[in-house]
C-alpha positions in Angstrom: 133.6 72.4 141.2 131.7 70.0 139.0 129.8 71.4 136.0 127.3 69.3 134.0 127.7 69.3 130.2 124.8 68.0 128.1 124.9 67.5 124.3 122.0 67.6 121.9 121.1 64.0 122.1 121.2 64.0 125.9 118.9 67.0 126.1 116.3 65.2 123.9 116.6 62.1 126.0 116.3 63.8 129.4 113.6 66.4 128.6 110.4 64.7 127.4 107.8 66.9 125.8 105.0 66.2 128.3 107.3 67.0 131.3 108.7 70.1 129.6 105.1 71.4 129.1 104.5 71.1 132.8 107.8 72.8 133.6 107.0 75.7 131.2 103.6 76.1 132.8 105.2 76.4 136.2 107.8 79.0 135.2 105.3 81.1 133.2 103.1 81.2 136.2 106.1 82.1 138.4 106.9 84.9 136.0 103.3 86.2 136.3 103.6 86.1 140.1 106.7 88.2 140.0 109.0 85.3 141.2 111.3 85.6 138.2 113.2 88.4 136.5 113.1 88.6 132.7 115.1 91.4 131.0 114.8 92.0 127.3 117.3 90.1 125.2 120.3 91.8 123.8 120.6 91.2 120.1 123.8 91.9 118.1 123.2 92.1 114.3 126.4 93.4 112.7 126.0 94.8 109.2 127.2 92.2 106.7 127.2 89.3 109.2 125.6 86.0 108.2 123.6 85.8 111.4 122.9 87.4 114.7 123.8 86.7 118.3 121.4 87.1 121.2 122.2 87.1 124.9 119.3 86.2 127.1 119.7 86.4 130.9 117.1 85.5 133.6 116.7 84.8 137.3 114.2 82.6 139.2 113.6 82.8 142.9 112.5 80.1 145.2 114.3 77.1 146.6 116.6 76.6 144.9 117.0 79.9 143.2 119.0 80.1 139.9 120.5 82.4 137.4 120.6 81.5 133.7 121.8 82.9 130.4 121.4 81.6 126.9 123.8 82.8 124.3 122.5 81.8 120.9 123.2 82.6 117.3 120.5 82.5 114.6 121.8 81.7 111.1 119.1 81.1 108.6 121.6 79.8 106.0 122.3 76.9 108.2 119.4 75.0 106.8 121.1 74.7 103.5 124.0 73.1 105.4 121.8 70.6 107.2 122.3 72.4 110.5 119.8 73.9 112.9 119.4 77.7 112.4 119.8 78.1 116.2 123.3 77.5 117.7 124.4 78.2 121.2 124.6 77.3 124.9 122.5 77.7 128.0 124.5 78.2 131.2 122.9 77.6 134.6 124.2 79.1 137.9 123.4 78.6 141.5 121.3 81.5 142.9 122.8 81.0 146.3 126.6 81.0 145.5 126.8 82.0 141.8 128.7 78.8 141.0 128.2 77.4 137.5 126.1 74.3 137.5 125.5 73.3 133.9 126.3 74.0 130.2 123.6 72.7 127.9 123.1 72.5 124.2 120.9 75.5 123.3 119.6 74.2 120.0 117.9 71.2 121.7 116.6 73.2 124.6 115.2 75.9 122.2 113.5 73.3 120.0 111.8 71.5 122.9 110.9 74.4 125.2 109.5 76.6 122.4 107.1 73.9 121.4 106.3 73.1 125.1 105.3 76.7 125.6 103.0 76.5 122.6 101.6 73.4 124.3 100.9 75.4 127.5 99.1 78.0 125.4 97.2 75.4 123.4 96.1 73.6 126.6 94.9 76.9 128.1 93.3 78.4 125.0 92.3 75.9 122.3 88.8 74.3 122.3 88.8 71.0 124.2 88.0 68.9 121.1 90.4 70.7 118.7 92.3 68.2 116.6 92.6 69.3 113.0 96.2 70.5 113.0 98.0 72.6 110.4 101.7 73.3 110.7 103.3 75.9 108.4 107.0 75.0 108.3 108.9 71.7 108.1 112.1 72.0 110.1 113.1 71.6 113.8 110.2 73.6 115.3 107.6 71.8 113.1 108.8 68.5 114.5 108.7 69.5 118.2 105.4 71.3 117.7 103.8 68.2 116.3 104.8 66.4 119.4 103.6 69.2 121.7 100.2 69.5 120.0 99.6 65.8 120.2 100.5 65.9 123.9 97.7 68.4 124.8 94.9 67.9 122.3 93.4 64.8 120.5 94.9 65.4 117.1 92.9 63.7 114.3 95.1 64.7 111.4 98.1 67.0 110.7 98.7 68.8 107.4 102.1 70.2 106.8 102.9 73.1 104.4 106.2 74.7 103.6 107.4 77.4 101.3 109.6 74.6 100.0 107.2 71.8 99.2 109.9 69.1 99.1 110.7 69.8 102.7 107.0 69.3 103.7 107.0 66.0 101.9 110.2 64.8 103.5 108.9 65.9 106.9 105.6 64.0 106.5 107.4 60.8 105.4 109.7 60.9 108.4 107.1 61.8 111.0 104.0 59.9 109.9 105.1 56.5 111.3 105.4 58.0 114.8 101.7 58.9 115.1 98.4 57.1 115.0 96.8 60.0 113.1 97.7 60.9 109.5 100.5 63.3 108.9 100.4 64.6 105.3 102.1 67.2 103.2 100.0 69.6 101.2 101.1 72.0 98.5 100.0 75.3 99.9 99.6 77.1 103.2 96.0 77.7 102.4 95.4 74.0 101.9 96.9 73.2 105.3 95.0 75.9 107.2 91.5 75.7 105.7 89.3 73.9 108.2 92.1 73.6 110.8 91.3 74.4 114.5 94.9 74.2 115.6 97.5 76.2 113.6 101.2 76.6 114.1 103.4 78.9 112.1 107.1 78.0 112.5 108.9 79.5 109.6 111.8 81.9 108.8 109.5 84.1 106.7 109.8 87.9 106.8 106.4 88.5 105.3 103.0 87.0 106.2 102.5 83.4 105.2 99.0 83.2 106.9 95.9 85.1 105.7 92.8 85.9 107.7 90.4 84.5 105.1 91.8 81.0 105.5 91.2 80.8 109.3 88.1 79.1 110.6 86.0 80.4 113.6 87.2 78.9 116.8 90.8 78.2 115.7 93.7 78.6 118.0 97.0 79.8 116.5 100.6 79.5 117.9 102.7 82.0 116.0 106.4 81.2 116.8 108.6 81.8 113.8 109.2 85.6 113.7 111.1 87.1 116.7 112.3 90.4 115.2 110.4 93.7 114.9 110.7 93.8 111.1 109.5 90.2 110.4 106.1 88.6 110.7 104.2 85.4 109.7 100.6 86.6 110.0 98.8 89.5 108.3 97.3 92.5 110.2 93.8 91.2 109.5 94.5 88.0 111.4 96.0 89.9 114.3 92.9 92.2 114.4 90.5 89.3 114.3 92.2 87.3 117.1 92.1 87.5 120.9 95.8 88.0 121.4 97.9 86.4 124.2 101.7 86.7 124.6 104.5 85.1 126.6 105.7 88.6 127.8 104.1 91.9 127.1 107.3 93.9 127.3 109.0 91.7 124.8 106.1 91.8 122.4 106.1 95.6 122.4 109.8 95.7 121.6 110.4 92.6 119.4 107.3 91.1 117.8 107.0 92.1 114.2 103.6 90.3 114.0 102.3 92.8 116.5 104.3 95.9 115.7 103.8 95.9 112.0 100.1 95.4 112.5 100.0 98.5 114.7 102.1 100.5 112.2 99.7 99.7 109.4 96.6 100.6 111.5 95.2 97.1 111.6 95.3 97.1 115.4 95.9 99.6 118.1 98.2 99.7 121.2 96.4 97.7 123.9 95.4 94.9 121.6 97.2 92.4 123.8 94.7 90.6 126.0 97.0 89.0 128.5 100.3 87.2 129.1 99.8 83.5 129.1 100.9 83.3 132.8 97.9 85.5 133.7 95.6 82.9 132.1 97.3 80.1 134.0 96.7 82.0 137.3 93.1 82.7 136.5 93.6 86.4 136.2 92.3 86.4 132.6 89.6 83.9 131.4 91.5 83.1 128.1 89.0 81.9 125.5 85.5 83.2 126.1 83.6 81.6 123.3 83.8 78.5 121.1 83.9 80.6 117.9 86.5 83.2 118.7 90.0 83.0 117.3 92.8 82.9 119.9 96.4 83.7 119.0 99.4 83.0 121.1 102.5 85.1 120.0 105.6 83.4 121.2 109.0 85.1 121.3 110.8 82.8 123.6 112.0 83.8 127.1 115.2 83.2 129.0 113.2 82.0 132.0 112.0 79.2 129.9 115.6 78.2 129.0 116.5 78.5 132.7 113.7 76.3 133.8 114.6 73.7 131.2 118.3 73.8 132.2 117.3 73.4 135.9 115.1 70.4 135.1 117.9 68.9 133.1 120.4 69.4 135.9 118.1 67.7 138.4 117.4 64.8 136.0 121.1 64.3 135.2 122.0 64.4 138.9 119.4 61.7 139.6 120.5 59.4 136.7 124.2 60.1 136.3 123.6 61.2 132.7 125.9 63.7 130.8 129.5 64.6 131.3 130.5 66.1 134.7 133.6 68.3 134.3 135.8 69.7 137.0 136.7 73.3 136.5 
């Protein structure tokens, strides 16, 4: 049998942000309709290890149906080596025969589909004219989120803050020539967030980097950096003030430190989650209900998103002849 192998550069070439946003909207709606199966991820965190390993399986019905699994390591120290913190593979299998179809670079898929899901949430929840963007973080997810936000809202300016100011400056220098609006580095998170109506947190922080008093009425937040129950990027007051939407309720209740730690300290109560984003896409929840309310999308990243991205890449590569096709 022939299996497609795609490297990082090929994934970036074959999976444009705008098309990925539409693919993610489709699979999140399918998940909400019960057309996909999404177990909790298995995380292996050995004591003393330099990173962790996560195994993320999923299934999507329909024609064609497919199984997928992402095996990904998260190594925060990679940034000092000039490497992405996420390293791994996405494997795609036929839902009809179980045959392996593709093996895809997971770093690239994760970078693109995570931002694309934030694009889906922003398109559904942010005010129509929102365009003052703040991004907290200056690595891979900051870059793809800048692309995603520009794809769904008329961004007028982007301010970039990082806990390491030199990274924010390097990011702004590199990205500014690619956009018609200004992309500028600022020295503090507060300076980035004050007055912004689109906010992205994409950091490796364990403690809050975002404070409620900095956030303007009507802002929409995409909180994507923390995916473990003992880590968070926003404080409890921000969670309490926001209308909270998630990618998957079950995952949030097990894995999202932004939510779990806010519950533990009494800032919010169980039941604070308004809806899964798929329910907003299907019209089961109205999403934003006023111009001044704060909306917050907590993203953990789902295997069905990786599966949908891999299936799209397999189709596109089959049409164009891209990638390496290996007989196994």
